[in-house]
N, C-alpha and C positions, 0 to 999 in steps of 0.2 A: 536432351531432356534435363530439366532442372533436377538437381539431386534432392531438393526438398519435397518433391512430389512422389508419393508412394502409390504404386499401381499393383493391385492384386486381382487375379481372375475371380469371377463369381460364377457359380453354377446356378442356372435358373431354378433348380430344385431346392436351393437354399433360400429362395426369396419367399416373402410372406404368401400364404395360401390365398388371401383375398385378391391377389393380382390375377388369379385364374378363375375366380368364382363369381364375380359380378361385374358391374359397370365400373370402368376405371377411366379417369381423365388425367392426361399429362398436361400441365400448364407451365409455360415458360415464365421465369421470374424476370428475365431481361429480354430485350429485342433480339430477333434472329441475326440482325446485322452487327451484333457485338463482336463476332469473330468465331474462332474455332471451338470455343467452349461456351455452351449455352446452359445456364443454370435453370433448373426446373424442379417439379415435384409431381409425383403420382398421388392421386387422391381416389379412394374407393368410395363406393356408395353402400349404404346399409341402413338398417333401422336405428342403430346406435350412432355415436359420433363417427364420422367417416375417418378411416385411417389415412395417414399421410406418410409418404416415403420420399425423401429427397432423391432426385434422379436427374442427372445432367446428360447432355449430348456432347460428345467430343469428336471433332473432325480430325482423324489421326494423321493426315498428311501435311498439316501445317508445319512448316519448317523454318519460319523466320520470326524472330531473330535466332531461334534455335528449335530443333525438332521437339514436338510436344510428346512424342512417344519414342521408345527405343525401336530399332528395326525389327526384332523378333515379335514384339507386341503388334506393331503395325502390320506385319505379315500375317499374323493370326487373325487380325480384324478383317483384312482383305480376303483371306481364305474363307472365313465364316460367311462373309457377305456374298462371295461368289457362289456359295452353296445354298443361298437363300436363307441363311441364318444370321445371327447377330452375336457379336462378341460382347460379353458383359464383364465389367470390372468395377472395382472401387478405385476411384481416382482421387487422391488426396482425401480419402475417407468417405466419399459419397458414391452411391451407385451411379455408374456411368455407362451409357450405350456408346460403344466405339464404332464409328461410322467412317468409311472411306471418304476422303475429300478434304477440303480446306475450309469450308464454310457450309452453311445450311440454307435451304429454301424450304418452302412448305411441302413440296413433294417428297423431299428427302426425310423430313421429320415424320411425315405420315408413314413412309415405308419403314423407318426405324421402329416406330411404335407398333406397326402391324407385326413386325418380326418379333418384338418383345412379347406381344400377345400370344403368338404361336409358340414361343419358347416356354411360356408358362402354362400352355395348354388351353388358352382361351381363344374363342373366335375373335378375329380382329374387329368385328362389328360391335363388340362390347367396349371397345376403346375409343375415346374421343381425345381431341387435341385442342388446346387453347393457346394460340400464338400471340406473341407481342412482336411488333414489326419495327420498333425503334432501334436506335443505335446505342441505347443504354440499358 
C-alpha cells in the first residue's frame, strides 16, 4: 500500500444522521470500469438543500502494481462481508466502503450500498444508486 494513503476505520454511528433518516442516493463520479477505486457521493433528500457526503468504493483485493490495502485491513473487510456487514473507513480522507474483490459491477455496488443502509439503521429500500459505466 502506498505510504501516502491514510486509512482510518469509521464507526457507522459516527456518520451523519440523515443517512438513516430519509431517501439517500449514491452516485458514482466516474465509471465503474475505472478500476478498484470508484469515487462517488451520497446525497440525501429533504425540504432544505440536500446534504452531500463524498463516499467511494474500494475493492480491497487489488494488488497490482502494489496492494491497495494492508493485509490486516483487507482481512477485516473480508470478515465484515462474510458476516453480512460492511467495513467502513476513510481512505485518503474520504468515506470509503471496503468491499472484497478487485473491481466492481452493478450487483456488487448494490450489495455494498444495501449493507451501508443497514449499518446506519435504514431500510435498503430508501437507498438508490446512480452508476456511470465508462472507463473514466
